[in-house]
N, C-alpha and C positions, 0 to 999 in steps of 0.2 A: 507378499509385496505382488501386488500385480504385475507390474514390471523392476525387471532386476534390482532400478537403485531408487525406485517409486516414482508415480503420476503426480502433477498437481493439478485441478482447477481449478480456477479462477472467476469469481464474477465480479468485476467493480466497473469504476467509470473512468473509461480510457479519455484521456485529457494531452496534447498537442502542447508540450511545453515550447517557449515561443519567446525565444531567450537576444534580445534588443538592448544596445547601448545606447542612452540618450542625456541627455548632461541637465543641471539642475534646471535651464531656463523651461525647458520642453515641461518636466513635472507639471511647471507653474501654468503652462500651456495648456495644458491638459488635464489639468482640477489635480491633482494626485499628491497626498501625502506621503512622503516620502522613505520606506521601507514596510510599509503596511500593505494588509491582503486582503481586495475586495472582492466579492461577488458579485460581479455587473451584467447590465442586461442588456440585450441583444442591439441596442443602440450605440451603448458605449461601447462594443467589443468593433462594431462598425467603425467608428470611430477611431480606435487604437486601431486596425487594421489596417485605414488607410491613412493615417499617420506614420503608422513604420515603413508603408512604402517609401519613403522619400530617407529610409537610412539605411545604416549598411546593411547588410543582406543577414539577416537572421540568421541565427543556430534553433534548429526544430530536436526536441527527444520526448519519446514516450514518456510520458507524467500518467499519472492518477496515483491512489495509494496502493492499492489491491496490483494492479500494473507494476510498480516496482519491486513487490514482493517477488513477482509470478519473473521479471526480467530477469533479477538476481537467480532466481533456483534455476533458469537455464545457462546463464551466464557458468553457472556451479554443476554443469553437467545432467541437473533432473530435469526428467520430459515435463514441461509446463503448458500449459493449457491455457488462452482469455476469452475470456468474455464480456461483452458489454456491447454500445451502437454506437457507432458513429456517424457523419454525415457523408452523404454523397458529396463530398466535394476536395479539392487539395488540399484542406488538413488531412481529411479524414484518407487520403493517396499516399499524404505521409507514412500516414502512423501505423498504418498495416506494410509497405516499405519496411519501413523501419523493425517493425516486428519479425518481418520475415529474414534478417542483416539479422538479427538479435536471437533467433532458435524459436521463437515462441507459437506455437498453432497460435492460429487463427481461427476464432468461435466470433467474432465481433459480427452485428449484425447492422442494417442500411437502417436509416431514419431520414425521414423528409426533413428535421431540423437538422442547422447548421455541426458537426464537428464540437464537440466540449473544448477548450481550449486555457491555454492559464496564459498569459503575456508575460514575460517575464521583464519587469525595463530596469537596466541596473543603470545605477547613476555613478559619476565618476571617483564618490569614496567606494564603488562594491557593491554599494548596499543595493537590496532587491525589491520592486515593488509589485508586485501578484498579482493581476488582473481576472481573474481567472470565472470563464461562461461556463455551463454546465452545459446548458442548448442538447447533443441525440440522447445522452447518458440520461438525464430525466424517462427516454423513450422507451432502457429494454423490460421487457413485459416477459411472460411465462412461456410466449409462443420463441420465443428467441435462443432458448437453451437447445444445445444437441447433445440430447440425452447418451448414445452412446458412447460420447467422448467422456462426460461427467461418470459413468457406468466402468468405466476400463479405469479411473480413476483412484491412485492412494487417499487422497487430500480434498476436500472442498473447501476451497479461501475466502472470505467475504470479510467486508470491512464493516462497520456502523454510520458509512456513509448512503449504502445500499437503503435506509429505511426512510430517506425522504421523500418521497413520493410512492403511489400506495401500488404501482401496477411495479415498482420495485422490490419491493417488499415481497409479492405475489409470487415473482420470477424467483424472489433467494427461499420462501416457504416451497415453492417446486419444487428448488433444488436442491433441501434441506429433506421432504420424503425420498427422494429418488436417494440419495445419498443414506440414508434407514433402512430402503430396500436391500441394495446392496452393497452393506459394508464400506463403506464411503468415509472414513472420518472425517470429521467435521473443526475447522479451522477458522475462529473467528476472531478480528480485530476490530478491538469499540474502535480506535482511531483519531476517535473527536471527543471531546470533553464537554462540549458544546451540544453534540449529537445523548449524551447523557440525562444531560438535563432537560432534553424534549420526549425521551423514552426510555427513561429510568428505568419504570417497572415490566417495560416490554424486552429490553435487554437483560432483567433478571432471568424472565422465564425463559428467554432465549439459552442462556450459559445454561441453568437449571436443564431444562428438557431437550436440545437436543445439538452444546458443543461438545469435543474433546478436549480442545487444545482454546484456550483464550487466552491474550494479548493486552495490555491497558498497559499506560505509562503510571509516575506514580500521582498524574493532575488527576484524570480519567480514573482510575480506581478510587483517589479520595471522594471526587464526586459522588461514584458507585457507591461508594459505601460509609461515605462519611466518618473519613477518618482520614489524620494526615500521619498516620505513621504506614509506610510502605509492607512494610510484612505483616502485617497486622489485615492487611485489606487483601496479601496472597493469600494467608489462612483462613478469611471468609470466603474469597471464590474462591479459593481450592475444595471449601463446602459442597458446590453446586456443580463442578465440573473436574474431571477427570485430571488435569494439566490447567494450574494457571500462572501465568506470567503477571509479574509487575515489576516496569522496569523502569529502575528506581539514581536514571541521573547519571552522574559522576558516580555514584556510589554502589554502581552495579545492578544486579536486578535478581530480584527472586523469583524462584518455580516450585510450586505445590505440585508433588503427583503426587496421588492418592491419598491425600493429606498428610506427608514428609516433606519440610520446606528444605529447597537447597538456595543458598545463598551463593550468587556468581559473581567472582569479580570482574571490575569491569578491564577492557583492553584497552581502551582510546588513549588520549594524548589529554594533556590537563584540560588546553585550549584547543576549542573547536574552528577549523572552518567554515564548516558550512554544514547546518544542522539537520538539511533539506534529506528526509527518506531514510533518515538514522532509524526508527521506529519499523519502517515497510521494510528495511534491510536486515533488522534484529531477525523480524519475523519471519525471512525466507533464511538465515543461518539455523533457525530451531527447525524448522520442516527439512532442510536440507539433512538434519543431523539424522530425525525420525525415520527419514527415506532411507536413510543411509541403514539403521536399522542401530543408530546409539541409542546410548541411555542417557538420563535423562540430564545428566552435569554434564555430560559430552556434548550433546545437542543444546545446553547453557554457553558454552563455553563456544562455538562456532557461533552460535548469533553474534554475542559478545565479540567477539572477534573483526566482525563481517562487519557491525557497527560500529565501531571502534576503528576501521581502513573508511567507511564511508566517510566521515567525519574530518577525517584528515583534505577531502578536497571538496571543489565548488560541483555542485550535480548529484543526484540521486543514484547514479549506476554508473560502475566501473567501466573502464576500458578493457578490450579484449585483451591486452597486456596483461594488465594487470587482475582482471580476471582471471584467467590464467595461471597467476602465480600463486591467487588467494585458491583454488582451486587445487592444485602441489599440495599447498598445505594443510587443507582440510582433509584429503586424501590418503596424509597419511596419519592421522588422528584415532 
């Protein structure tokens, strides 16, 4: 290990989560369907920003799939670095300040476009209507990679969301070249079933030729391998990379390591409070285990444990108190 407890370098889409309580009438006024996730335009984002100014002060948190993983790793005591792109605006400043508080090293570049955001409107029944604006995220490019931080890391982690623009894809490909040249292991979370539909063949090539660890949930794996059996999907993916993980919801998960499949039991409650970020947290737990030198089964247990805890609460990140408790438990494994 390059560091005693390992270092993880993540490239992702930093999204500031803006959480606001609203009424059912507000949703009608805004023309939004309750409980949906919407990719919005800059114009719709501005409309929402102006609308929520008249509401009770929103809560802010750092979001995004890869950032969620990196932030959880930092909370568990693993040195973590986040690369991505934000705007030179209020939301970008908030994101940077929170990263400092969360102990994550900031490798964020700055774009002329606004910081990516997810404006989350919480109705009286606690349902969440999410409005995501990618903004500056789409501008991340090869020149934004700080090579010295990637070179000194043990793992490079990224997600399938990075394949949606040519410059983001080029940045990941550059990072892959640096990682391979410097013995940095590569961790890939497919993260989005719809991305599989868009980039199926590219993802297969990516997994086979560039990745050491790959994470998929059962829907992503089914779409990738045209098979409804999570075990068989794990076996198929395990033929392409050293470590393949298929998360099977309430049934636990399967991990293939050099062709041998281990079943990891679920560690969470029967009914989830909020599944937001559960997959990101699972990846954090698994990478924590790998950074600490755990074997595959123990790494899977750490992953399942953290994912099981995150779905007991609202939001994709643990409080400091909760993180400290979980970290102490993980250190005893």
